[in-house]
C-alpha positions as CSV (number, residue, x, y, z in Angstrom):
1,M,100.0,210.1,-37.3
2,D,97.8,207.9,-35.1
3,P,94.9,209.6,-33.4
4,I,95.1,210.0,-29.6
5,P,92.6,207.7,-27.9
6,P,90.2,209.5,-25.6
7,A,91.2,209.4,-21.9
8,R,89.1,207.3,-19.7
9,A,88.1,209.0,-16.5
10,T,87.8,206.8,-13.5
11,P,84.6,207.5,-11.7
12,L,85.1,209.2,-8.4
13,P,84.2,207.0,-5.4
14,T,81.0,208.0,-3.6
15,I,80.9,208.9,0.0
16,T,78.8,206.3,1.7
17,P,77.2,206.7,5.1
18,K,79.5,204.0,6.4
19,D,82.5,206.1,5.3
20,R,81.2,209.1,7.1
21,A,80.5,207.0,10.2
22,T,84.0,205.6,10.1
23,A,85.6,209.0,9.9
24,Q,83.4,210.4,12.7
25,S,84.1,207.3,14.9
26,F,87.9,207.8,14.4
27,E,87.6,211.4,15.6
28,A,85.4,210.3,18.5
29,V,88.0,207.8,19.7
30,F,90.8,210.4,19.3
31,L,88.8,213.0,21.3
32,G,87.9,210.4,23.9
33,Q,91.6,209.5,24.4
34,M,92.6,213.2,24.6
35,T,89.8,213.8,27.1
36,Q,90.9,210.8,29.2
37,L,94.5,212.1,29.3
38,M,93.3,215.5,30.3
39,M,91.1,214.1,33.1
40,E,94.0,212.1,34.4
41,S,96.1,215.2,34.7
42,V,93.6,217.1,36.8
43,D,93.8,217.0,40.6
44,T,90.5,215.9,42.0
45,G,91.2,217.6,45.4
46,T,89.5,216.7,48.6
47,F,86.1,216.0,46.8
48,S,86.9,212.8,45.1
49,G,84.4,210.3,43.8
50,G,86.6,207.5,45.1
51,H,86.8,204.1,43.4
52,G,83.5,204.6,41.5
53,E,84.8,207.8,39.9
54,E,88.0,206.0,38.8
55,V,86.0,203.2,37.3
56,F,83.7,205.4,35.2
57,R,86.2,208.1,34.3
58,G,87.1,206.2,31.1
59,V,83.4,205.8,30.1
60,L,82.8,209.5,30.7
61,A,85.8,210.4,28.5
62,E,84.6,208.1,25.7
63,K,81.1,209.6,25.9
64,L,82.5,213.1,25.8
65,G,84.6,212.3,22.8
66,T,81.6,210.9,21.0
67,A,79.5,214.0,21.8
68,M,82.2,216.3,20.7
69,A,82.7,214.5,17.4
70,A,79.0,214.5,16.8
71,R,79.0,218.3,17.1
72,G,81.9,218.8,14.6
73,G,84.9,218.0,16.9
74,L,88.2,219.4,15.8
75,G,87.7,218.9,12.1
76,L,89.5,215.6,11.9
77,A,86.6,213.6,10.4
78,P,86.7,215.5,7.0
79,A,90.5,214.8,6.7
80,V,90.0,211.1,7.6
81,L,87.1,210.9,5.1
82,D,89.4,212.4,2.4
83,Q,92.0,209.7,3.1
84,I,89.3,207.0,2.9
85,L,88.2,208.3,-0.5
86,R,91.8,208.4,-1.7
87,L,92.3,204.9,-0.6
88,K,89.1,203.7,-2.3
89,Q,90.2,205.5,-5.5
90,G,93.7,204.0,-5.3
91,T,95.4,207.4,-5.3
92,P,99.1,206.8,-4.7
93,D,99.5,209.9,-2.5
94,A,97.0,208.6,0.1
95,Q,98.8,208.7,3.5
């Protein structure tokens, strides 16, 4: 009977600062888009900022999304980071 060769473990990919930043940026964009959709659905009433408000509403939504993601957001960044690591590792169940 032939001896069974030892299994070679593939090293786990390390989490780089770039990977963390990518995951957090993804969540920031998502939150910014959600905030922008929310802001578009709100009636401004009689006190509207006019054209200036319309122009900068997208910038405000983007900045709010970035701030929310920096404080933990909805918890999307860890899930995205997990998928990044699975893709780096070559795991077939990465979705």
